[in-house]
DSSP file (Angstrom, degrees, kcal/mol; ACC not computed):
  #  RESIDUE AA STRUCTURE BP1 BP2  ACC     N-H-->O    O-->H-N    N-H-->O    O-->H-N    TCO  KAPPA ALPHA  PHI   PSI    X-CA   Y-CA   Z-CA
    1    1 A X              0   0    0      0, 0.0     2,-0.8     0, 0.0     0, 0.0   0.000 360.0 360.0 360.0 134.2   99.6  119.1  136.3
    2    2 A X        -     0   0    0      2,-0.0     2,-0.4     1,-0.0     0, 0.0  -0.827 360.0-137.3 -88.3 112.4   98.1  119.6  139.8
    3    3 A X        +     0   0    0     -2,-0.8     3,-0.1     1,-0.2    -1,-0.0  -0.571  26.8 176.2 -75.6 125.8   99.5  123.0  141.0
    4    4 A X        +     0   0    0     -2,-0.4     2,-0.3     1,-0.4    -1,-0.2   0.656  68.5   6.1-100.9 -22.4  100.6  122.8  144.6
    5    5 A X        -     0   0    0      2,-0.0     2,-0.5     0, 0.0    -1,-0.4  -0.970  58.5-154.9-160.7 143.6  102.0  126.4  144.9
    6    6 A X        -     0   0    0     -2,-0.3     2,-0.3    -3,-0.1    -3,-0.0  -0.981   9.9-153.9-127.3 120.3  102.1  129.5  142.7
    7    7 A X        -     0   0    0     -2,-0.5     2,-0.5    15,-0.0    -2,-0.0  -0.718  12.0-158.2 -87.6 142.1  104.9  132.1  143.2
    8    8 A X        +     0   0    0     -2,-0.3    15,-2.4     2,-0.0     2,-0.4  -0.985  16.8 167.2-127.3 125.1  104.0  135.6  142.1
    9    9 A X  E     -A   22   0A   0     -2,-0.5     2,-0.5    13,-0.3    13,-0.2  -0.992  17.6-153.9-135.2 144.3  106.5  138.3  141.2
   10   10 A X  E     -A   21   0A   0     11,-2.7    11,-1.7    -2,-0.4     2,-0.4  -0.974   4.2-156.0-122.6 129.2  105.9  141.6  139.4
   11   11 A X  E     +A   20   0A   0     -2,-0.5     2,-0.3     9,-0.2     9,-0.2  -0.852  17.5 173.9-101.3 137.9  108.5  143.5  137.4
   12   12 A X  E     +A   19   0A   0      7,-2.6     7,-2.2    -2,-0.4     2,-0.3  -0.840  40.3  41.0-132.6 171.8  108.3  147.3  136.9
   13   13 A X  E    S-A   18   0A   0     -2,-0.3     2,-0.5     5,-0.2     5,-0.2  -0.710 114.1 -25.0  93.4-142.6  110.5  149.9  135.4
   14   14 A X  E >  S-A   17   0A   0      3,-1.8     3,-1.7    -2,-0.3     2,-0.4  -0.493  86.0-105.6-111.0  59.9  112.4  149.3  132.1
   15   15 A X  T 3  S+     0   0    0     -2,-0.5     3,-0.3     1,-0.3    -1,-0.2  -0.391 109.4  19.5  61.3-110.9  112.7  145.5  132.1
   16   16 A X  T 3  S+     0   0    0     -2,-0.4     2,-0.4     1,-0.3    -1,-0.3   0.577 129.0  54.3 -71.4  -9.0  116.3  144.7  132.9
   17   17 A X  E <  S+A   14   0A   0     -3,-1.7    -3,-1.8    15,-0.2    -1,-0.3  -0.690 102.1  64.5-121.0  76.2  116.7  148.2  134.5
   18   18 A X  E    S-AB  13  31A   0     13,-1.1    13,-2.1    -2,-0.4     2,-0.3  -0.471  81.9 -70.9-157.0-134.6  113.9  148.2  136.9
   19   19 A X  E     -AB  12  30A   0     -7,-2.2    -7,-2.6    11,-0.3     2,-0.4  -0.988  25.6-162.0-149.0 147.5  112.5  146.5  140.0
   20   20 A X  E     +AB  11  29A   0      9,-3.1     9,-2.9    -2,-0.3     2,-0.3  -0.997  12.0 174.0-136.2 143.3  111.1  143.1  140.9
   21   21 A X  E     -AB  10  28A   0    -11,-1.7   -11,-2.7    -2,-0.4     7,-0.2  -0.993  25.4-128.6-149.8 138.4  109.0  142.2  144.0
   22   22 A X  E >   -A    9   0A   0      5,-2.4     3,-1.7    -2,-0.3   -13,-0.3  -0.519  30.9-112.6 -84.1 157.6  107.1  139.1  145.1
   23   23 A X  T 3  S+     0   0    0    -15,-2.4   -14,-0.1     1,-0.3    -1,-0.1   0.764 118.2  50.1 -62.1 -26.4  103.5  139.3  146.2
   24   24 A X  T 3  S-     0   0    0    -16,-0.3    -1,-0.3     3,-0.0   -15,-0.1   0.479 109.4-123.2 -91.3  -2.0  104.5  138.4  149.8
   25   25 A X  S <  S+     0   0    0     -3,-1.7    -2,-0.1     2,-0.2     3,-0.1   0.528  78.9 119.1  76.6   5.8  107.2  141.1  149.9
   26   26 A X  S    S+     0   0    0      1,-0.2     2,-0.5    -5,-0.0    -1,-0.1   0.789  74.4  44.9 -76.5 -26.1  109.9  138.6  150.8
   27   27 A X        +     0   0    0      2,-0.0    -5,-2.4    -5,-0.0     2,-0.4  -0.968  65.6 160.2-119.3 116.4  111.9  139.3  147.6
   28   28 A X  E     +B   21   0A   0     -2,-0.5     2,-0.3    -7,-0.2    -7,-0.2  -0.970  17.3 153.7-134.5 116.0  112.3  143.0  146.8
   29   29 A X  E     -B   20   0A   0     -9,-2.9    -9,-3.1    -2,-0.4     2,-0.3  -0.999  41.5-129.8-149.6 144.3  115.2  143.8  144.4
   30   30 A X  E     -B   19   0A   0     -2,-0.3    14,-1.1   -11,-0.2     2,-0.4  -0.656  30.0-150.2 -80.8 149.6  116.3  146.3  141.9
   31   31 A X  E     +Bc  18  44A   0    -13,-2.1   -13,-1.1    -2,-0.3     2,-0.3  -0.962  18.4 172.7-124.3 143.8  117.5  144.8  138.6
   32   32 A X        -     0   0    0     12,-2.3   -15,-0.2    -2,-0.4     2,-0.2  -0.983  41.2 -94.6-144.2 152.9  120.2  146.1  136.2
   33   33 A X        -     0   0    0     -2,-0.3     8,-2.1     8,-0.1    10,-0.1  -0.494  53.3-112.1 -59.5 135.0  122.0  145.0  133.1
   34   34 A X    > > -     0   0    0     -2,-0.2     5,-2.3     6,-0.1     3,-1.7  -0.370  20.7-114.0 -68.8 155.7  125.3  143.5  134.3
   35   35 A X  G > 5S+     0   0    0      1,-0.3     3,-2.2     3,-0.2    -1,-0.1   0.862 115.9  64.6 -55.1 -38.4  128.5  145.3  133.5
   36   36 A X  G 3 5S+     0   0    0      1,-0.3    -1,-0.3     2,-0.1    -3,-0.0   0.708 104.2  46.6 -61.7 -20.1  129.5  142.4  131.2
   37   37 A X  G < 5S-     0   0    0     -3,-1.7    -1,-0.3     0, 0.0    -2,-0.2   0.121 131.1 -91.3-108.1  19.0  126.5  143.3  129.0
   38   38 A X  T < 5S+     0   0    0     -3,-2.2    -3,-0.2     1,-0.2    -2,-0.1   0.568  87.8 125.0  87.5   8.8  127.2  147.0  128.9
   39   39 A X  S   <S-     0   0    0     -5,-2.3    -1,-0.2    -7,-0.1    -5,-0.1  -0.282  72.8-110.0 -93.1-178.4  125.1  147.9  131.9
   40   40 A X        -     0   0    0      1,-0.2    -5,-0.2    -3,-0.1    -6,-0.1   0.629  46.8-161.6 -86.4 -14.6  125.9  149.8  135.1
   41   41 A X        +     0   0    0     -8,-2.1    -1,-0.2     1,-0.1    -8,-0.1  -0.261  46.8 123.9  65.6-157.5  125.6  146.7  137.3
   42   42 A X  S    S+     0   0    0      1,-0.2     2,-0.3   -10,-0.1    -1,-0.1   0.492  71.4  58.9  82.6   3.0  125.1  147.2  141.0
   43   43 A X  S    S-     0   0    0    -10,-0.1    -1,-0.2   -11,-0.1   -12,-0.2  -0.935  91.5 -84.8-150.5 171.0  121.9  145.2  141.3
   44   44 A X  B     -c   31   0A   0    -14,-1.1   -12,-2.3    -2,-0.3     2,-0.3  -0.142  38.8-153.0 -72.9 175.1  120.8  141.7  140.6
   45   45 A X     >  -     0   0    0    -14,-0.2     4,-2.1   -28,-0.1     3,-0.4  -0.931  32.3 -96.7-144.9 167.2  119.7  140.4  137.1
   46   46 A X  H  > S+     0   0    0     -2,-0.3     4,-2.5     1,-0.2     5,-0.2   0.846 120.6  55.4 -57.9 -35.7  117.4  137.7  135.8
   47   47 A X  H  > S+     0   0    0      2,-0.2     4,-2.6     1,-0.2    -1,-0.2   0.896 108.1  48.4 -67.0 -38.2  120.2  135.3  135.3
   48   48 A X  H  > S+     0   0    0     -3,-0.4     4,-2.6     2,-0.2    -1,-0.2   0.912 112.2  49.0 -65.4 -41.6  121.4  135.5  138.9
   49   49 A X  H  X S+     0   0    0     -4,-2.1     4,-2.3     2,-0.2    -2,-0.2   0.907 112.9  47.3 -64.9 -40.7  117.8  135.0  140.1
   50   50 A X  H  X S+     0   0    0     -4,-2.5     4,-2.8    -5,-0.2     5,-0.2   0.915 111.6  51.2 -65.0 -43.3  117.4  132.0  137.8
   51   51 A X  H  X S+     0   0    0     -4,-2.6     4,-2.6     1,-0.2     5,-0.2   0.918 110.7  48.8 -60.1 -44.1  120.8  130.6  139.0
   52   52 A X  H  X S+     0   0    0     -4,-2.6     4,-2.3     2,-0.2     5,-0.2   0.934 113.3  46.5 -62.4 -46.4  119.8  131.0  142.7
   53   53 A X  H  X S+     0   0    0     -4,-2.3     4,-2.5     1,-0.2    -2,-0.2   0.915 114.2  46.9 -62.5 -43.9  116.4  129.3  142.1
   54   54 A X  H  X S+     0   0    0     -4,-2.8     4,-2.9     2,-0.2     5,-0.3   0.918 111.7  50.9 -66.4 -43.2  117.9  126.4  140.1
   55   55 A X  H  X S+     0   0    0     -4,-2.6     4,-2.2    -5,-0.2    -2,-0.2   0.934 114.5  43.2 -59.9 -47.1  120.7  125.8  142.7
   56   56 A X  H  X S+     0   0    0     -4,-2.3     4,-2.3    -5,-0.2    -1,-0.2   0.925 115.8  48.0 -65.7 -44.6  118.3  125.7  145.6
   57   57 A X  H  X S+     0   0    0     -4,-2.5     4,-2.2    -5,-0.2    -2,-0.2   0.920 113.3  46.4 -64.3 -44.6  115.8  123.6  143.8
   58   58 A X  H  X S+     0   0    0     -4,-2.9     4,-2.3     2,-0.2    -1,-0.2   0.894 111.6  52.0 -65.7 -38.8  118.4  121.0  142.6
   59   59 A X  H  X S+     0   0    0     -4,-2.2     4,-2.1    -5,-0.3    -1,-0.2   0.900 109.3  50.5 -63.2 -40.0  119.9  120.9  146.1
   60   60 A X  H  X S+     0   0    0     -4,-2.3     4,-2.5     2,-0.2    -2,-0.2   0.905 108.5  52.0 -62.9 -41.7  116.5  120.2  147.5
   61   61 A X  H  X S+     0   0    0     -4,-2.2     4,-2.6     2,-0.2     5,-0.3   0.898 107.7  52.6 -62.2 -40.4  115.9  117.4  144.9
   62   62 A X  H  X S+     0   0    0     -4,-2.3     4,-2.6     1,-0.2    -1,-0.2   0.943 111.9  45.1 -58.9 -48.0  119.3  115.8  146.0
   63   63 A X  H  X S+     0   0    0     -4,-2.1     4,-2.3     2,-0.2    -2,-0.2   0.878 112.5  51.2 -66.6 -37.5  118.2  115.8  149.6
   64   64 A X  H  X S+     0   0    0     -4,-2.5     4,-1.8     2,-0.2    -1,-0.2   0.946 114.2  42.8 -64.3 -48.1  114.8  114.5  148.9
   65   65 A X  H  X S+     0   0    0     -4,-2.6     4,-1.9     1,-0.2    -2,-0.2   0.913 113.4  53.2 -64.3 -42.5  116.1  111.6  146.8
   66   66 A X  H  X>S+     0   0    0     -4,-2.6     5,-2.9    -5,-0.3     4,-0.6   0.901 107.0  51.5 -61.1 -41.9  118.9  110.9  149.3
   67   67 A X  H ><5S+     0   0    0     -4,-2.3     3,-0.9     1,-0.2    -1,-0.2   0.921 109.6  49.9 -61.1 -43.2  116.4  110.7  152.2
   68   68 A X  H 3<5S+     0   0    0     -4,-1.8    -1,-0.2     1,-0.3    -2,-0.2   0.853 116.2  42.0 -63.9 -34.0  114.3  108.2  150.3
   69   69 A X  H 3<5S-     0   0    0     -4,-1.9    -1,-0.3    -5,-0.1    -2,-0.2   0.434 112.0-121.1 -91.5  -0.1  117.4  106.1  149.5
   70   70 A X  T <<5 +     0   0    0     -3,-0.9     2,-0.4    -4,-0.6    -3,-0.2   0.924  60.5 151.1  58.1  47.6  118.8  106.6  153.1
   71   71 A X      < -     0   0    0     -5,-2.9     2,-0.4    -8,-0.1    -1,-0.2  -0.909  45.7-127.2-110.8 136.4  122.0  108.2  151.8
   72   72 A X        +     0   0    0     -2,-0.4    32,-0.0    32,-0.1    -9,-0.0  -0.690  26.0 177.1 -83.2 130.4  123.9  110.8  153.9
   73   73 A X    >   +     0   0    0     -2,-0.4     3,-1.3    30,-0.1    30,-0.1  -0.123  16.7 160.2-125.5  37.0  124.6  114.0  152.0
   74   74 A X  T 3   +     0   0    0      1,-0.2    30,-0.5    28,-0.1    29,-0.1  -0.256  67.2  15.8 -62.1 148.2  126.3  116.2  154.6
   75   75 A X  T 3  S+     0   0    0      1,-0.2    28,-0.4    28,-0.1    -1,-0.2   0.700  91.1 151.1  62.7  22.7  128.4  119.1  153.4
   76   76 A X    <   +     0   0    0     -3,-1.3     2,-0.3    26,-0.1    26,-0.2  -0.431  18.9 177.2 -79.7 159.0  126.8  119.0  149.9
   77   77 A X  E     -D  101   0B   0     24,-1.8    24,-2.6    -2,-0.1     2,-0.4  -0.986  21.0-150.6-156.2 157.6  126.4  122.0  147.7
   78   78 A X  E     -D  100   0B   0     -2,-0.3     2,-0.5    22,-0.2    22,-0.2  -0.992   8.7-168.8-132.6 125.3  125.1  123.0  144.3
   79   79 A X  E     -D   99   0B   0     20,-2.7    20,-3.0    -2,-0.4     2,-0.5  -0.969  10.2-157.5-113.4 122.2  126.5  126.0  142.4
   80   80 A X  E     -D   98   0B   0     -2,-0.5     2,-0.5    18,-0.2    18,-0.2  -0.852   5.9-167.0-102.3 133.5  124.5  127.1  139.3
   81   81 A X  E     -D   97   0B   0     16,-2.7    16,-2.2    -2,-0.5     2,-0.6  -0.978   6.4-165.0-117.7 117.0  126.1  129.0  136.5
   82   82 A X  E     -D   96   0B   0     -2,-0.5     2,-0.3    14,-0.2    14,-0.2  -0.910   5.3-158.5-107.7 117.9  123.7  130.5  134.1
   83   83 A X  E     -D   95   0B   0     12,-2.4    12,-1.8    -2,-0.6     2,-0.4  -0.743   1.0-158.5 -95.5 143.5  125.1  131.8  130.8
   84   84 A X  E     +D   94   0B   0     -2,-0.3     2,-0.3    10,-0.2    10,-0.2  -0.976  31.0 127.3-120.5 131.3  123.4  134.3  128.6
   85   85 A X  E     -D   93   0B   0      8,-2.2     8,-3.0    -2,-0.4     2,-0.2  -0.965  54.2 -65.6-166.9-177.1  124.1  134.6  124.9
   86   86 A X  E     -D   92   0B   0     -2,-0.3     6,-0.3     6,-0.2     3,-0.1  -0.561  25.7-175.9 -85.5 146.7  123.0  134.8  121.3
   87   87 A X  E     -     0   0B   0      4,-2.1     5,-0.2     1,-0.3    -1,-0.1   0.238  55.1 -89.3-123.2   9.7  121.4  131.8  119.6
   88   88 A X  E >  S+D   91   0B   0      3,-0.7     3,-1.7     1,-0.0    -1,-0.3  -0.025 101.6  60.2 100.6 155.3  121.0  133.3  116.1
   89   89 A X  T 3  S-     0   0    0      1,-0.3     3,-0.1    -3,-0.1    -3,-0.0   0.729 127.5 -63.8  65.2  21.9  118.4  135.2  114.3
   90   90 A X  T 3  S+     0   0    0      1,-0.3    -1,-0.3     0, 0.0     2,-0.2   0.532 106.5 126.3  80.0   5.2  118.6  138.1  116.9
   91   91 A X  E <   -D   88   0B   0     -3,-1.7    -4,-2.1     1,-0.0    -3,-0.7  -0.555  48.8-142.3 -95.8 161.9  117.4  135.8  119.7
   92   92 A X  E     +D   86   0B   0     -6,-0.3     2,-0.3    -2,-0.2    -6,-0.2  -0.868  18.6 179.2-121.0 155.5  119.0  135.2  123.0
   93   93 A X  E     -D   85   0B   0     -8,-3.0    -8,-2.2    -2,-0.3     2,-0.3  -0.866  18.2-122.1-145.8 178.7  119.2  132.0  125.1
   94   94 A X  E     -D   84   0B   0     -2,-0.3    38,-0.6   -10,-0.2     2,-0.3  -0.884  10.1-163.2-125.5 154.5  120.6  130.5  128.3
   95   95 A X  E     -De  83 132B   0    -12,-1.8   -12,-2.4    -2,-0.3     2,-0.4  -0.941  12.3-153.0-127.9 156.7  122.9  127.7  129.3
   96   96 A X  E     -De  82 133B   0     36,-2.7    38,-2.7    -2,-0.3     2,-0.4  -0.997  10.8-173.9-133.6 134.7  123.2  126.1  132.7
   97   97 A X  E     -De  81 134B   0    -16,-2.2   -16,-2.7    -2,-0.4     2,-0.6  -0.998   9.8-161.4-122.2 126.3  126.1  124.4  134.5
   98   98 A X  E     -De  80 135B   0     36,-3.3    38,-3.2    -2,-0.4     2,-0.7  -0.941   1.5-161.7-108.3 117.9  125.4  122.8  137.9
   99   99 A X  E     -De  79 136B   0    -20,-3.0   -20,-2.7    -2,-0.6     2,-0.5  -0.894  15.7-168.0 -97.3 114.8  128.5  122.1  139.9
  100  100 A X  E     -De  78 137B   0     36,-3.5    38,-2.7    -2,-0.7     2,-0.5  -0.915   9.9-163.4-115.1 122.4  127.5  119.6  142.6
  101  101 A X  E     +De  77 138B   0    -24,-2.6   -24,-1.8    -2,-0.5    38,-0.1  -0.917  17.7 164.5-106.5 124.4  129.6  118.7  145.6
  102  102 A X    >   +     0   0    0     36,-0.6     3,-1.9    -2,-0.5   -26,-0.1  -0.590   6.3 166.9-132.7  68.7  128.7  115.5  147.4
  103  103 A X  T 3   +     0   0    0    -28,-0.4   -28,-0.1     1,-0.3    -1,-0.1   0.680  69.9  61.2 -65.5 -19.1  131.9  114.9  149.5
  104  104 A X  T 3  S+     0   0    0    -30,-0.5     2,-0.3    -3,-0.1    -1,-0.3   0.477  97.7  72.5 -85.9   0.1  130.3  112.3  151.8
  105  105 A X  S <  S-     0   0    0     -3,-1.9    -3,-0.1   -32,-0.1     2,-0.1  -0.873  83.7-112.4-118.4 146.8  129.6  109.9  148.9
  106  106 A X     >  -     0   0    0     -2,-0.3     4,-2.6     1,-0.1     3,-0.3  -0.398  42.6-105.6 -65.3 154.6  131.7  107.7  146.7
  107  107 A X  H  > S+     0   0    0      1,-0.2     4,-2.5     2,-0.2     5,-0.2   0.872 117.1  49.5 -53.9 -47.1  131.8  108.9  143.0
  108  108 A X  H  > S+     0   0    0      1,-0.2     4,-1.8     2,-0.2    -1,-0.2   0.897 113.7  45.7 -64.2 -39.7  129.5  106.2  141.6
  109  109 A X  H  > S+     0   0    0     -3,-0.3     4,-2.3     2,-0.2    -1,-0.2   0.895 112.4  51.6 -69.1 -39.8  126.9  106.7  144.3
  110  110 A X  H  X S+     0   0    0     -4,-2.6     4,-2.5     1,-0.2    -2,-0.2   0.912 109.2  50.4 -62.4 -43.2  127.1  110.5  143.9
  111  111 A X  H  X S+     0   0    0     -4,-2.5     4,-2.1    -5,-0.2    -1,-0.2   0.887 110.7  49.2 -64.1 -39.1  126.6  110.2  140.1
  112  112 A X  H  X S+     0   0    0     -4,-1.8     4,-2.1     2,-0.2    -1,-0.2   0.904 111.4  49.4 -65.7 -41.2  123.5  108.0  140.6
  113  113 A X  H  X S+     0   0    0     -4,-2.3     4,-2.4     2,-0.2    -2,-0.2   0.908 110.3  50.6 -64.3 -42.4  122.1  110.5  143.1
  114  114 A X  H  X S+     0   0    0     -4,-2.5     4,-2.3     2,-0.2    -2,-0.2   0.913 109.6  50.8 -61.6 -43.7  122.7  113.4  140.7
  115  115 A X  H  X S+     0   0    0     -4,-2.1     4,-1.2     1,-0.2    -1,-0.2   0.910 112.3  46.2 -61.7 -42.9  121.0  111.6  137.9
  116  116 A X  H  X S+     0   0    0     -4,-2.1     4,-1.3     1,-0.2    -1,-0.2   0.882 112.0  51.0 -68.3 -38.1  117.9  110.8  140.0
  117  117 A X  H  X S+     0   0    0     -4,-2.4     4,-2.9     1,-0.2    -2,-0.2   0.876 106.1  55.7 -65.4 -36.9  117.8  114.4  141.3
  118  118 A X  H  < S+     0   0    0     -4,-2.3    -1,-0.2     1,-0.2    -2,-0.2   0.814 107.1  50.1 -66.2 -30.1  117.9  115.7  137.7
  119  119 A X  H  < S+     0   0    0     -4,-1.2    -1,-0.2    -5,-0.2    -2,-0.2   0.805 118.1  39.4 -73.5 -30.2  114.8  113.6  137.0
  120  120 A X  H  < S+     0   0    0     -4,-1.3    -2,-0.2    -3,-0.1    -3,-0.1   0.839  87.7 101.1 -89.8 -37.2  113.0  115.0  140.0
  121  121 A X     X  -     0   0    0     -4,-2.9     4,-2.4     1,-0.1     5,-0.2  -0.265  63.4-144.8 -60.4 126.4  114.0  118.7  140.0
  122  122 A X  H  > S+     0   0    0      1,-0.2     4,-2.3     2,-0.2     5,-0.2   0.851 101.2  52.9 -60.2 -34.9  111.2  121.0  138.6
  123  123 A X  H  > S+     0   0    0      2,-0.2     4,-2.2     1,-0.2    -1,-0.2   0.921 109.6  48.5 -66.5 -42.3  113.9  123.3  137.1
  124  124 A X  H  > S+     0   0    0      1,-0.2     4,-1.8     2,-0.2    -2,-0.2   0.910 112.9  48.1 -62.2 -41.3  115.5  120.4  135.4
  125  125 A X  H  < S+     0   0    0     -4,-2.4    -1,-0.2     1,-0.2    -2,-0.2   0.867 112.4  48.9 -67.7 -35.7  112.2  119.2  134.1
  126  126 A X  H  < S+     0   0    0     -4,-2.3    -1,-0.2    -5,-0.2    -2,-0.2   0.843 117.7  39.8 -71.7 -33.5  111.3  122.7  132.8
  127  127 A X  H >X S+     0   0    0     -4,-2.2     3,-3.0    -5,-0.2     4,-2.4   0.698  83.5 119.0 -90.3 -19.9  114.6  123.2  131.0
  128  128 A X  T 3< S+     0   0    0     -4,-1.8     4,-0.1     1,-0.3    -4,-0.0  -0.231  90.1   5.7 -54.7 124.1  115.0  119.7  129.6
  129  129 A X  T 34 S+     0   0    0      2,-0.4    -1,-0.3     1,-0.1     3,-0.1   0.324 128.9  64.5  85.5  -8.1  115.1  119.9  125.8
  130  130 A X  T <4 S+     0   0    0     -3,-3.0     2,-0.4     1,-0.4    -2,-0.2   0.715 103.9  29.4-113.6 -36.1  115.1  123.8  125.9
  131  131 A X  S  < S-     0   0    0     -4,-2.4     2,-0.5   -38,-0.1    -2,-0.4  -0.985  82.1-113.5-130.8 136.3  118.3  124.7  127.6
  132  132 A X  E     -e   95   0B   0    -38,-0.6   -36,-2.7    -2,-0.4     2,-0.5  -0.596  37.1-170.6 -68.6 121.5  121.7  122.9  127.7
  133  133 A X  E     -e   96   0B   0     -2,-0.5     2,-0.5   -38,-0.2   -36,-0.2  -0.975   5.9-163.7-119.4 121.3  122.2  121.8  131.3
  134  134 A X  E     -e   97   0B   0    -38,-2.7   -36,-3.3    -2,-0.5     2,-0.6  -0.903   5.1-155.2-105.6 130.0  125.6  120.4  132.2
  135  135 A X  E     -e   98   0B   0     -2,-0.5     2,-0.5   -38,-0.2   -36,-0.2  -0.923  13.5-174.9-107.0 119.6  125.9  118.4  135.5
  136  136 A X  E     -e   99   0B   0    -38,-3.2   -36,-3.5    -2,-0.6     2,-0.7  -0.963  19.8-148.1-119.2 123.8  129.3  118.3  137.1
  137  137 A X  E     +e  100   0B   0     -2,-0.5     2,-0.3   -38,-0.2   -36,-0.2  -0.806  33.5 179.8 -83.7 120.8  130.3  116.3  140.1
  138  138 A X  E     -e  101   0B   0    -38,-2.7   -36,-0.6    -2,-0.7     2,-0.3  -0.805  32.6-105.0-121.8 160.7  133.0  118.5  141.8
  139  139 A X        -     0   0    0     -2,-0.3   -38,-0.1   -38,-0.1     2,-0.1  -0.668  45.3-109.0 -80.6 141.6  135.1  118.2  144.9
  140  140 A X              0   0    0     -2,-0.3    -1,-0.1     1,-0.1   -64,-0.0  -0.365 360.0 360.0 -70.4 151.7  134.0  120.5  147.7
  141  141 A X              0   0    0     -2,-0.1    -1,-0.1    -3,-0.0    -2,-0.0   0.441 360.0 360.0 -98.5 360.0  136.2  123.4  148.4
């Protein structure tokens, strides 16, 4: 792979109860266990950061593919839901659900665009075969 960009982030503290910061200082955040996992909450967590990255990346892939196909994608959105849970043997894993709204497109065209975006998106390519990813075409709210 020819690397075009490298993001750098450093975590300090006690893992999920600590701090994370990117090398350029644009992302600076405390991290905490969510309340749902017995933590105090009140700060972001790795699953939220992953969800944000995947949502933005997949949305970008949709727009890139749409431009190439000369398809209008106004009012589109991608909502990523990242689940955290046990996978056996004391290990933990993730699941991802992407809710994709493409209100300006007919259903068949939207589904084709989503499939092509899923082939292009770096997050989709990184997770394929490792994490269950569900793609849902939803109506916009």
